[in-house]
C-alpha positions in Angstrom: -46.4 -74.0 -94.3 -48.0 -74.0 -91.0 -45.0 -76.0 -89.4 -42.9 -73.2 -90.8 -44.8 -70.1 -89.5 -44.8 -71.9 -86.6 -41.2 -72.3 -86.8 -40.9 -68.5 -87.3 -43.1 -67.5 -84.4 -41.3 -69.4 -82.3 -37.9 -68.1 -83.7 -39.3 -64.3 -83.3 -40.0 -65.2 -79.2 -36.8 -66.2 -78.6 -35.1 -63.8 -80.2 -37.4 -61.2 -78.4 -36.5 -63.0 -74.9 -32.7 -62.6 -75.8 -33.2 -59.1 -76.5 -35.3 -58.6 -73.2 -32.9 -60.1 -71.1 -29.9 -58.5 -73.1 -31.7 -54.9 -72.2 -32.3 -55.9 -68.2 -28.6 -57.1 -68.0 -27.6 -53.6 -68.7 -26.9 -51.1 -65.9 -29.3 -48.0 -65.6 -29.3 -45.3 -63.4 -33.2 -45.7 -62.6 -32.6 -49.9 -61.8 -33.9 -49.5 -58.6 -36.8 -46.4 -59.3 -39.5 -48.6 -58.9 -37.9 -51.5 -56.4 -36.3 -49.6 -53.8 -36.8 -46.0 -54.6 -35.2 -44.1 -51.6 -31.9 -46.2 -52.1 -29.7 -43.1 -53.2 -31.3 -41.3 -49.8 -30.5 -43.9 -47.7 -26.9 -44.6 -48.7 -26.3 -40.9 -49.0 -27.1 -40.3 -45.5 -25.2 -43.3 -43.7 -22.1 -42.3 -46.0 -22.8 -38.6 -44.5 -22.7 -39.9 -41.0 -19.4 -42.3 -41.5 -17.4 -38.8 -42.7 -18.6 -36.6 -40.1 -17.4 -39.6 -37.8 -14.2 -39.6 -39.4 -13.6 -37.4 -42.8 -10.9 -40.1 -43.8 -13.7 -42.5 -44.5 -14.4 -40.7 -47.8 -11.2 -42.1 -49.5 -11.3 -45.4 -48.0 -14.8 -46.0 -49.6 -13.6 -44.7 -52.6 -10.9 -46.9 -52.8 -12.9 -50.1 -52.0 -14.9 -49.6 -55.1 -11.7 -49.3 -56.9 -10.1 -52.4 -55.5 -13.0 -54.0 -56.2 -13.6 -53.0 -60.0 -10.0 -53.9 -60.8 -10.4 -57.6 -59.9 -13.0 -59.7 -61.6 -15.2 -56.4 -62.3 -17.2 -54.7 -59.7 -18.9 -57.4 -58.2 -18.6 -56.8 -54.3 -15.8 -59.5 -53.9 -13.6 -57.5 -52.1 -16.2 -57.1 -49.1 -16.4 -61.1 -48.8 -14.5 -62.5 -45.2 -12.1 -65.3 -44.8 -8.5 -65.4 -45.1 -8.2 -66.6 -48.8 -10.1 -63.7 -49.7 -9.1 -60.3 -51.3 -9.4 -58.7 -48.2 -5.9 -60.1 -47.4 -4.5 -59.5 -51.0 -0.8 -57.8 -50.7 -2.7 -54.2 -51.8 -5.7 -54.8 -49.4 -4.2 -56.4 -46.1 -4.1 -54.2 -43.2 -4.9 -51.2 -45.3 -8.4 -51.3 -47.0 -11.2 -49.6 -44.6 -14.6 -49.0 -44.5 -16.0 -52.7 -44.1 -18.1 -51.0 -41.3 -19.4 -48.6 -42.8 -20.8 -50.9 -45.7 -22.3 -52.9 -43.5 -24.3 -50.0 -41.6 -25.4 -48.7 -45.2 -26.1 -52.4 -45.9 -28.6 -53.0 -43.4 -30.1 -49.4 -43.7 -31.0 -50.6 -47.5 -32.0 -54.0 -46.1 -34.6 -52.4 -43.8 -36.4 -50.7 -46.7 -35.5 -53.1 -49.4 -35.0 -56.3 -48.3 -32.8 -58.8 -50.9 -33.2 -56.0 -53.6 -29.9 -54.2 -53.5 -26.5 -55.8 -54.1 -23.6 -54.5 -52.1 -21.6 -54.0 -55.4 -24.0 -50.9 -56.2 -23.7 -50.0 -52.5 -20.1 -49.9 -53.2 -20.6 -47.7 -56.4 -22.8 -45.4 -55.1 -20.9 -44.6 -51.6 -18.2 -44.0 -53.8 -19.8 -41.1 -55.6 -21.1 -39.6 -52.6 -17.9 -40.1 -51.0 -16.6 -37.7 -53.4 -19.3 -35.3 -53.8 -19.3 -35.0 -50.1 -15.8 -34.2 -49.9 -16.3 -31.2 -52.4 -15.7 -33.2 -55.6 -18.1 -33.7 -58.7 -20.9 -35.8 -58.8 -22.4 -38.3 -61.6 -25.3 -40.6 -61.8 -24.4 -44.0 -61.0 -25.2 -46.6 -63.2 -27.0 -49.7 -61.4 -28.1 -53.4 -61.7 -25.0 -55.2 -60.3 -25.0 -58.4 -58.8 -22.7 -59.9 -56.2 -20.0 -62.5 -56.8 -20.1 -66.1 -54.9 -16.2 -65.9 -54.4 -13.6 -63.6 -54.2 -10.1 -63.8 -56.0 -7.0 -62.9 -53.9 -4.4 -64.5 -56.0 -6.1 -62.1 -59.0 -5.9 -59.2 -56.7 -2.2 -59.8 -55.8 -1.7 -59.2 -59.7 -4.4 -56.6 -60.9 -3.7 -54.1 -58.3 -1.5 -51.5 -59.2 1.2 -50.8 -56.4 2.4 -47.8 -55.0 6.1 -49.4 -56.1 5.5 -49.8 -59.6 6.4 -47.9 -62.6 4.2 -46.1 -65.1 4.0 -48.5 -67.8 3.3 -51.3 -65.5 0.5 -49.2 -64.2 -1.0 -47.9 -67.3 -1.0 -51.5 -68.5 -2.9 -52.6 -65.7 -5.7 -50.4 -66.4 -5.4 -51.2 -70.3 -6.0 -55.1 -69.0 -9.6 -53.8 -67.4 -10.2 -51.3 -70.8 -9.5 -48.1 -69.1 -6.7 -45.3 -70.7 -4.3 -43.3 -70.0 -6.4 -40.5 -69.2 -8.5 -42.7 -66.7 -5.0 -43.5 -65.3 -4.3 -39.8 -64.8 -8.1 -38.8 -63.6 -8.1 -41.9 -61.3 -5.2 -41.2 -59.8 -6.6 -37.8 -58.9 -8.7 -39.6 -56.2 -5.5 -39.4 -54.1 -6.4 -35.8 -53.8 -8.3 -37.0 -50.3 -7.1 -40.0 -47.9 -3.8 -41.0 -46.3 -1.0 -43.4 -46.7 1.2 -45.4 -44.2 5.4 -44.7 -44.1 5.4 -48.4 -45.5 4.2 -47.0 -48.9 6.5 -44.4 -49.5 9.6 -44.4 -47.0 11.2 -46.4 -49.6 11.6 -42.8 -51.5 13.3 -41.1 -48.4 16.8 -42.8 -47.8 18.1 -45.4 -50.1 16.1 -45.2 -53.3 19.0 -44.4 -56.1 22.3 -45.8 -53.8 22.8 -45.9 -50.2 21.7 -42.8 -48.3 20.3 -41.1 -51.7 16.8 -40.2 -51.4 14.6 -39.7 -54.8 15.6 -36.8 -56.4 12.0 -36.2 -57.5 10.8 -35.4 -54.1 10.6 -31.8 -53.0 13.3 -31.4 -50.6 11.3 -29.2 -47.5 8.6 -32.3 -47.9 11.6 -34.7 -47.9 12.7 -33.6 -44.8 9.4 -33.2 -42.8 8.9 -37.0 -43.8 11.6 -38.5 -42.8 10.9 -36.8 -39.6 7.5 -38.5 -39.2 9.1 -41.9 -41.1 12.7 -42.6 -39.8 14.8 -45.5 -40.7 13.7 -48.8 -39.2 10.5 -46.6 -38.0 6.8 -47.6 -37.7 5.8 -48.2 -41.2 1.8 -47.9 -39.9 2.1 -44.1 -39.7 0.1 -42.2 -41.8 0.2 -38.6 -43.3 -2.0 -36.8 -45.8 -1.8 -38.0 -49.6 -2.3 -34.1 -50.8 -0.5 -32.0 -48.3 -2.4 -28.8 -47.2 -5.7 -30.2 -48.6 -5.9 -33.0 -47.0 -9.8 -33.6 -46.7 -10.9 -31.7 -49.9 -11.6 -33.2 -53.2 -9.9 -30.7 -55.7 -6.9 -30.3 -58.7 -4.4 -30.0 -55.7 -3.0 -33.6 -56.2 -2.0 -32.4 -59.2 -0.6 -29.4 -58.5 1.6 -30.8 -55.7 2.7 -33.3 -58.8 3.9 -30.3 -60.9 5.9 -28.9 -57.6 7.4 -32.4 -57.0 5.3 -32.7 -53.9 3.4 -36.2 -54.8 3.7 -38.4 -52.1 3.8 -42.0 -53.4 6.4 -43.3 -56.3 3.3 -44.0 -58.3 2.0 -40.6 -58.1 5.0 -38.4 -58.9 5.7 -40.5 -62.0 3.0 -39.2 -63.9 4.6 -36.1 -63.9 8.3 -36.4 -63.4 9.5 -39.7 -65.0 10.8 -40.4 -68.4 7.8 -42.4 -69.6 5.4 -39.5 -68.5 6.8 -37.5 -71.0 4.9 -38.9 -74.0 1.9 -40.2 -71.8 0.7 -38.6 -68.8 2.6 -35.2 -68.2 0.3 -33.3 -70.6 -2.9 -34.3 -68.3 -1.1 -33.6 -65.4 -0.1 -30.3 -66.5 -4.0 -29.4 -67.6 -5.5 -30.8 -64.5 -3.4 -28.7 -62.7 -4.9 -25.4 -64.0 -8.4 -26.9 -65.0 -10.4 -27.8 -61.9 -13.2 -28.4 -64.4 -11.3 -30.7 -66.7 -10.7 -32.9 -64.1 -13.6 -33.3 -62.4 -15.6 -33.9 -65.7 -12.9 -36.6 -66.6 -12.9 -38.1 -63.3 -16.5 -38.4 -63.6 -16.4 -40.0 -66.8 -13.7 -42.3 -65.6 -15.3 -43.2 -62.7 -18.5 -44.2 -65.1 -16.2 -46.4 -67.1 -14.4 -48.1 -64.1 -17.9 -48.8 -62.7 -18.8 -50.6 -66.0 -15.9 -53.6 -65.2 -17.4 -56.7 -66.0 -20.2 -56.7 -63.8 -22.3 -59.5 -62.9 -25.8 -59.1 -64.4 -29.2 -60.8 -64.5 -29.3 -64.3 -63.2 -24.9 -64.1 -62.5 -24.1 -63.9 -59.0 -26.7 -63.2 -56.3 -27.9 -60.0 -54.5 -25.9 -60.9 -50.6 -27.9 -60.6 -47.6 -24.8 -59.9 -45.9 -21.9 -58.0 -47.9 -19.4 -60.0 -45.9 -20.6 -63.3 -46.8 -22.5 -65.2 -49.7 -26.2 -66.3 -49.0 -26.7 -69.9 -47.3 
């Protein structure tokens, strides 16, 4: 009897430990409230400074968080240096930006709370602040992620959506990480800020559906402007605003553009103009184009969902001292 009681006691303790570990492994908005109470203010200040210097940086930081989460979850792996890292995946090579800003944020955080805050969490906070400081919505960022020990360039080449893909393929990539059609459309609305290179949309300008035939879903006046900017065999690195006439303001103008055939990327315009959109994304585009609050609410919810994609927690991963390299 005594041994049975002792067994039950050990079993109870074991279950309690598992429960506590499970609770601690969950993300929470107050994860650093005691260990780094000034974290949010530190990150906000650094993001403000970066955006003052270059407004485009808001979009770049938002995109970094997106590209981090879609590859093995939100684990800071996109920040790792090395030619075999995610930085050199097709979707990131010569286009992912903001790494120096993340370095500055990390340095400022480390000076206050050394070895406490992960790079993955810094990315999540910086993305939220970038949206808010551009006029967009805010949300409580859930925290407690740890940093990956390795990146995954091969997976990045597979998982990250491309501006040249069809709608079904894009929806499938979102579905693979637990995101639905509402998330596809609302998160695409992040393109209300930022810029894109000629190389990402010039396929729509000249030989889209035959020799000399541009994309019929592209507004003719916008087509002419873009052809002047991006001539045949021109510099593919030239950039233009993703959201014409509302370049740096986070608003619903992006969706108004789609309704008026003024989406810049093919992967944007297909949310409204493709055959697949009729039964999937078109109604959401129309709703967001006339209802800013609905877009903001859905965007915030989708960012929280995206931030919860397979985070490393508990004893998994590490807290990097330098976001570019794993701890020695």
